[in-house]
C-alpha positions in Angstrom: -48.5 -14.2 -14.4 -45.6 -12.1 -13.1 -44.1 -11.8 -16.6 -47.5 -10.9 -18.1 -47.9 -8.1 -15.6 -44.4 -6.8 -16.3 -45.2 -7.0 -20.0 -48.4 -5.0 -19.5 -46.6 -2.4 -17.5 -43.9 -2.1 -20.1 -46.5 -1.9 -22.9 -48.3 1.0 -21.2 -45.0 2.8 -20.5 -42.8 1.9 -23.4 -45.0 0.8 -26.2 -45.3 4.3 -27.6 -41.5 4.1 -28.2 -41.4 0.4 -28.8 -39.2 -0.7 -31.6 -40.1 -4.3 -32.2 -43.1 -6.5 -31.3 -43.4 -10.0 -32.8 -46.2 -12.5 -32.6 -45.0 -16.1 -32.8 -47.5 -19.0 -33.6 -46.7 -22.7 -33.5 -48.9 -25.9 -33.9 -48.1 -29.3 -32.5 -48.8 -32.8 -34.1 -52.2 -32.9 -32.4 -53.4 -29.8 -34.1 -53.1 -27.6 -31.1 -51.9 -23.9 -31.7 -49.6 -22.1 -29.4 -49.0 -18.3 -29.6 -46.7 -15.9 -27.9 -45.9 -12.2 -28.2 -42.2 -11.1 -28.0 -41.5 -7.4 -27.3 -38.2 -5.6 -27.6 -38.7 -2.2 -25.9 -36.1 -0.4 -28.0 -33.8 -1.3 -30.9 -31.0 1.1 -29.8 -29.4 1.6 -26.3 -26.5 3.7 -25.1 -23.5 2.0 -23.7 -23.2 2.5 -19.9 -26.4 4.4 -19.4 -29.3 2.3 -20.7 -30.7 -1.3 -20.7 -33.2 -3.0 -23.0 -36.0 -5.4 -22.1 -37.2 -8.5 -24.0 -40.7 -9.3 -22.7 -42.7 -12.4 -23.6 -46.5 -12.9 -23.2 -48.4 -16.1 -23.8 -51.6 -17.8 -22.5 -49.7 -21.1 -22.5 -46.9 -22.2 -20.1 -43.5 -21.5 -21.6 -39.8 -20.9 -20.9 -37.5 -18.6 -22.8 -33.9 -19.0 -24.1 -31.9 -15.9 -25.1 -28.9 -16.3 -27.5 -27.1 -13.2 -28.7 -24.8 -13.9 -31.6 -22.0 -11.9 -30.0 -21.7 -12.1 -26.2 -19.1 -9.4 -26.2 -21.7 -6.8 -27.2 -24.6 -7.6 -24.7 -25.5 -9.9 -21.9 -29.1 -11.1 -21.2 -30.3 -12.3 -17.9 -33.2 -14.8 -17.3 -35.7 -12.0 -17.0 -34.8 -10.7 -20.5 -33.0 -7.6 -19.3 -30.3 -6.7 -21.9 -27.1 -5.1 -20.6 -24.8 -3.4 -23.1 -21.2 -4.4 -22.9 -19.6 -3.0 -26.0 -20.6 -0.7 -28.9 -21.9 -2.6 -32.0 -24.8 -4.5 -33.5 -26.1 -7.8 -32.3 -28.7 -10.3 -33.4 -30.6 -12.0 -30.6 -32.4 -15.4 -31.0 -35.3 -15.7 -28.6 -36.7 -19.3 -28.4 -40.1 -19.6 -26.7 -40.5 -23.2 -25.6 -44.1 -24.1 -24.9 -44.5 -26.6 -22.0 -46.9 -29.4 -21.1 -46.3 -31.2 -17.9 -42.9 -29.4 -17.7 -41.8 -30.8 -21.0 -41.2 -28.9 -24.2 -43.8 -29.7 -26.8 -43.1 -26.9 -29.3 -40.6 -24.1 -29.8 -41.3 -20.8 -31.4 -38.1 -18.9 -32.5 -37.9 -15.1 -32.9 -35.0 -13.1 -34.2 -34.4 -9.5 -32.8 -31.8 -6.9 -33.8 -30.3 -4.5 -31.3 -27.7 -1.8 -31.7 -25.5 -0.6 -28.8 -24.6 3.0 -29.2 -21.7 4.8 -27.5 -22.3 8.0 -25.6 -18.5 8.8 -25.6 -18.1 12.2 -27.3 -14.6 12.9 -26.2 -11.4 13.2 -28.2 -8.4 11.0 -27.9 -6.1 13.6 -29.5 -6.2 17.1 -31.0 -3.2 18.3 -33.0 -2.1 20.7 -35.7 -0.4 19.0 -38.6 3.3 19.7 -39.0 3.2 22.3 -36.2 5.0 21.3 -33.1 3.0 22.6 -30.1 3.7 20.3 -27.3 1.8 19.5 -25.2 -1.3 20.5 -27.0 -4.0 18.1 -25.9 -5.1 17.2 -22.4 -8.0 14.8 -21.7 -9.7 17.1 -19.2 -9.4 20.3 -21.2 -11.7 21.6 -23.9 -10.4 25.1 -24.7 -6.9 25.7 -26.2 -5.2 29.0 -26.9 -2.4 28.9 -29.4 -0.1 31.6 -30.8 1.5 31.1 -34.2 4.0 33.3 -36.2 2.7 35.1 -39.2 4.2 32.6 -41.6 1.4 30.2 -40.8 -1.4 31.2 -43.1 -3.4 28.0 -42.6 -3.5 25.0 -40.3 -4.7 21.4 -40.6 -6.7 20.5 -37.5 -6.6 16.8 -36.8 -9.1 15.5 -34.2 -9.3 11.8 -33.3 -12.3 10.7 -31.2 -12.1 8.0 -28.5 -15.1 6.2 -30.1 -14.6 4.8 -33.6 -18.3 5.6 -34.5 -18.2 9.2 -33.2 -18.3 11.9 -35.8 -16.1 15.0 -35.8 -17.0 18.3 -37.4 -14.9 21.5 -37.5 -11.6 19.7 -38.1 -9.5 19.8 -41.3 -7.7 22.6 -43.2 -8.5 26.1 -42.0 -7.1 29.5 -43.3 -5.8 31.9 -40.7 -6.3 35.7 -40.6 -4.0 38.0 -38.7 -5.1 38.1 -35.1 -7.6 35.8 -33.3 -9.1 32.8 -35.2 -11.8 30.9 -33.3 -12.7 27.3 -34.2 -15.2 24.8 -32.8 -14.5 21.1 -33.0 -17.7 19.2 -32.3 -17.7 15.5 -31.5 -21.0 13.6 -31.8 -21.3 10.1 -30.5 -23.4 7.4 -32.1 -26.2 8.1 -29.5 -26.0 11.8 -30.4 -24.2 12.9 -27.3 -22.2 16.0 -28.2 -19.1 17.7 -26.8 -17.5 20.9 -28.2 -13.8 21.7 -28.1 -12.7 25.3 -28.6 -9.5 26.2 -30.5 -8.4 29.8 -30.4 -5.5 30.4 -32.7 -3.8 33.8 -32.8 -1.8 34.5 -35.9 0.9 37.2 -35.1 1.3 40.3 -37.1 4.1 40.1 -39.8 7.6 41.2 -38.8 9.0 43.4 -41.6 12.7 43.1 -40.6 14.7 42.5 -43.8 18.3 42.7 -42.4 21.0 40.1 -41.8 22.7 39.4 -38.5 25.6 37.7 -40.2 27.1 37.4 -43.7 30.3 35.6 -44.7 32.2 34.0 -47.5 33.6 30.8 -46.0 37.4 31.1 -45.6 37.6 34.8 -46.5 37.3 38.2 -44.8 34.7 40.6 -46.3 35.8 44.1 -47.1 34.5 46.2 -45.4 33.7 44.3 -42.2 30.1 43.1 -42.1 27.4 45.4 -40.6 23.7 44.9 -40.9 23.2 48.2 -42.6 26.2 47.8 -45.0 25.0 46.2 -48.3 28.1 46.1 -50.5 31.2 43.9 -50.0 34.1 42.7 -52.0 36.9 40.1 -51.7 39.7 38.8 -54.0 40.4 35.1 -54.4 43.2 33.1 -56.0 42.8 31.9 -59.6 43.0 28.3 -58.3 39.7 28.8 -56.5 36.8 27.4 -58.5 33.9 28.0 -56.1 32.9 29.8 -52.9 30.3 29.3 -50.2 28.1 32.2 -49.0 26.6 32.0 -45.5 24.1 34.3 -43.8 21.6 34.5 -41.0 18.5 36.9 -40.9 17.9 39.1 -37.8 14.3 37.7 -37.7 14.3 34.0 -37.9 11.2 33.8 -40.1 12.4 36.1 -42.8 13.2 34.4 -46.1 16.8 34.5 -47.3 17.9 33.6 -50.8 21.3 33.6 -52.5 23.1 31.5 -49.9 25.0 28.3 -50.8 28.0 27.3 -52.9 28.6 28.9 -56.3 31.1 28.5 -59.2 33.4 31.3 -60.1 34.5 32.6 -63.4 37.7 34.6 -64.0 37.4 38.2 -63.2 34.5 39.9 -61.4 31.7 37.7 -60.0 28.7 39.5 -58.5 26.4 37.7 -56.0 23.2 39.0 -54.3 21.8 37.8 -51.0 18.1 38.8 -50.7 16.2 39.0 -47.5 12.4 39.1 -47.7 10.3 40.1 -44.7 7.9 37.7 -43.2 5.0 39.1 -45.2 7.2 39.1 -48.3 6.1 42.6 -49.0 9.5 44.1 -48.3 13.1 43.0 -49.2 16.7 44.1 -49.0 19.7 43.0 -51.1 23.3 42.5 -50.0 25.9 42.5 -52.8 29.2 40.6 -52.7 31.7 41.1 -55.5 34.3 38.4 -55.8 37.3 39.1 -57.9 39.0 36.0 -59.2 42.5 36.6 -60.3 43.6 35.2 -63.6 46.9 34.4 -61.9 47.8 33.6 -58.4 50.7 36.2 -58.2 52.2 34.1 -55.4 55.1 31.6 -55.3 54.4 28.0 -54.8 58.0 27.1 -54.1 61.2 28.9 -53.0 64.5 27.2 -52.4 68.1 28.6 -52.0 70.8 26.1 -52.9 73.0 25.3 -49.9 70.8 27.1 -47.4 67.6 26.0 -45.5 64.7 28.4 -45.3 61.1 27.8 -44.1 59.0 28.9 -47.1 55.4 30.1 -46.8 53.6 31.6 -49.8 52.2 34.3 -47.4 55.6 35.2 -45.9 57.3 37.8 -48.1 60.7 38.6 -46.4 63.5 36.1 -45.7 66.9 36.7 -44.1 70.2 35.0 -45.1 73.9 35.3 -44.1 76.6 34.2 -46.6 80.4 34.0 -46.6 82.6 36.7 -48.1 83.4 34.6 -51.1 79.7 34.3 -52.2 78.9 36.8 -54.9 75.4 35.5 -55.8 73.0 32.8 -54.6 71.2 30.1 -56.5 67.4 30.6 -56.2 64.8 28.1 -57.3 61.4 29.8 -57.4 58.2 28.4 -58.9 54.6 29.6 -59.2 51.4 28.6 -61.1 51.6 28.3 -64.9 51.3 31.6 -66.9 52.7 33.6 -64.0 55.9 35.5 -64.6 58.8 35.4 -62.1 61.6 38.1 -62.0 64.6 37.8 -59.8 66.5 41.2 -59.3 69.7 42.2 -57.6 71.2 38.7 -57.4 74.5 39.6 -59.1 77.7 40.9 -57.5 76.5 40.9 -53.9 78.2 43.6 -51.9 79.7 43.2 -48.4 77.0 44.0 -46.0 73.2 43.9 -46.6 71.8 43.1 -50.0 68.1 43.0 -51.0 67.2 40.5 -53.6 63.8 41.0 -55.2 61.5 38.2 -56.5 58.5 39.6 -58.3 55.6 37.3 -59.3 53.2 38.8 -61.9 49.9 37.1 -62.9 48.0 37.2 -66.2 45.8 40.0 -64.9 48.9 42.0 -64.0 48.5 41.8 -60.3 51.9 41.1 -58.7 53.4 40.0 -55.4 57.0 40.8 -54.2 59.2 38.6 -52.1 62.5 39.9 -50.6 65.6 38.0 -49.5 67.8 40.1 -47.3 71.4 38.7 -47.8 74.1 39.7 -45.4 77.5 39.1 -47.1 80.2 39.0 -44.5 83.5 41.0 -44.9 86.8 39.2 -44.6 87.4 40.7 -41.2 84.0 39.6 -40.0 84.6 36.1 -41.4 88.0 35.9 -39.6 86.4 37.2 -36.4 83.7 34.6 -36.7 86.3 31.9 -37.3 88.3 33.1 -34.2 85.2 33.0 -32.2 84.4 29.6 -33.5 87.8 28.3 -32.7 87.7 29.9 -29.2 84.3 28.4 -28.7 85.6 24.9 -29.7 88.6 25.3 -27.3 86.3 26.3 -24.5 84.0 23.4 -25.2 87.0 21.0 -25.1 88.2 22.5 -21.8 84.7 22.2 -20.4 84.4 18.6 -21.4 87.8 17.7 -20.0 87.0 19.5 -16.7 83.7 17.6 -16.4 85.6 14.3 -17.0 88.3 15.2 -14.4 85.6 16.2 -11.9 83.6 13.0 -12.4 86.8 10.9 -12.0 87.8 12.7 -8.8 84.3 12.3 -7.4 84.5 8.6 -8.2 87.9 8.1 -6.5 86.6 10.0 -3.4 83.5 7.8 -3.2 85.6 4.6 -3.7 88.1 5.5 -0.9 85.3 6.6 1.5 83.6 3.3 0.9 86.8 1.3 1.7 87.3 3.2 4.9 83.8 2.5 6.0 84.3 -1.2 5.2 87.5 -1.4 7.3 85.8 0.4 10.3 82.9 -2.1 10.1 85.4 -5.1 10.2 87.2 -3.6 13.2 84.0 -3.1 15.2 83.0 -6.7 14.5 86.4 -8.0 15.6 86.3 -6.0 18.8 82.9 -7.4 19.7 84.1 -11.0 19.2 87.0 -10.3 21.7 
C-alpha cells in the first residue's frame, strides 16, 4: 500500500514529465493472470544534482529486483531510487516477482533505459596553438586578457572540456584585427548547463623599424665601421677565400631580415644585399656589402734567410738582421701562392751599415704587398770591437765562475772546521761530567 501511494503521488507530480511507463502481465500454470505497472519518472538525470525513481504498482503481492548492467553508472536502493554515479548510459532490468504465501509464483521482467548526464561545463585547458603564453589558463578564471605582437594575424584557440561529452563552441582558428579582438568560448554540458569563457586578445600596432642593430662579415672588419644609418660597406678578402658568412640583427626583433648566411665568392667584385622588412612588410631598407676577392693573395706564405733565424708572419712586413762584414748578400727563400710574382731588390753588394732589401709580391689583379729586410752590415772595426767585447765577456765569465768555485770551497772548509770544533767541545763536556 505504501508503494502504491508513493506511485500515485509520483504519477500526479511527475507523470506529465514521465519518460517511461510499462505494464507487465504474466500468467501462471493455473491460468491466473498477474499484472504490474512499472514507471521510470525520467529517462535522463544530471550527475550530482538529480535522482530517478522506479515505481511499481500491482494489485498482487510482489517483490522487486533491480539489476543495472553497469553498476559504475548508477546505484539503486530497495525503494527504486536511482542515484547517478558516473556519466553514461545504463540498461536496468526490473524483475517483478509475484508472491503467494511468500513464495515466488511468477516473474515479470521489464527493461528500462536511463542516461546519466553531466552538468560539468568547465574547461580543463585553454591555450593558443604555438603561442607561448604561460600561465594562460586557471581553473577559477573565465576572463583572459592577452597582448600579441602585430606579426600574429591569426590564432588557433584550443579549448578542452573537463567532461568528454561537453560541447565547445567559439574555439578554433580566428583571424586578428589590429587592436582588441573579443572571443567567447561557450561550453555546454550534456545536460545543457552552459559556461562562457571570455578571451580578449589585443593585437599590437605594427612596428615600422627597418634598421639593423648589427651587421658583420664573420672574420672581417667592415669599411666603414657599421652604423644603423650607413647602408654601404666594402671589404677585401684573399683569393684563397671561397665563401663568407654575413650576420645581422634587426633593431626590432619582429622585423624580417633576408640576405644573411653563408655565400660563395667569385673572383673580383661580389655584391650582397641584406634586406630588412618592417613588421607590417610595407616598408623595407637594404644594406649593401661589396666583397672584393683578389685574384692573387699578394702576400708571402714563406720567408727564410739561410744561416739566420727569423719569426715569419705573413702580416709582418719589416724584419731586422745583423750580418758580418764579409757578407755581401744574403740568401733569401720566399714563397707565395701560385701565379703571384715575387721580386727581390737591393740584395747585391751590401754596404757597411744599414741596407734595405725589398721583397715585392704582386698578384694577378696587380695588387701588391711589400716586405722589407733591414740588414745591418758591420764594419771591420765594429766587428773587431764586438770580438774584443766577446773575448772580454768570456774572460769575465771565467773569472766569475772561478770566483764562485773558490768561494764555495772556502765556505765548505769553514763549515767543516767549525763542525770539528763543536764536536771536540762536546766530547770535552761529556768527559768533564764523568769525572
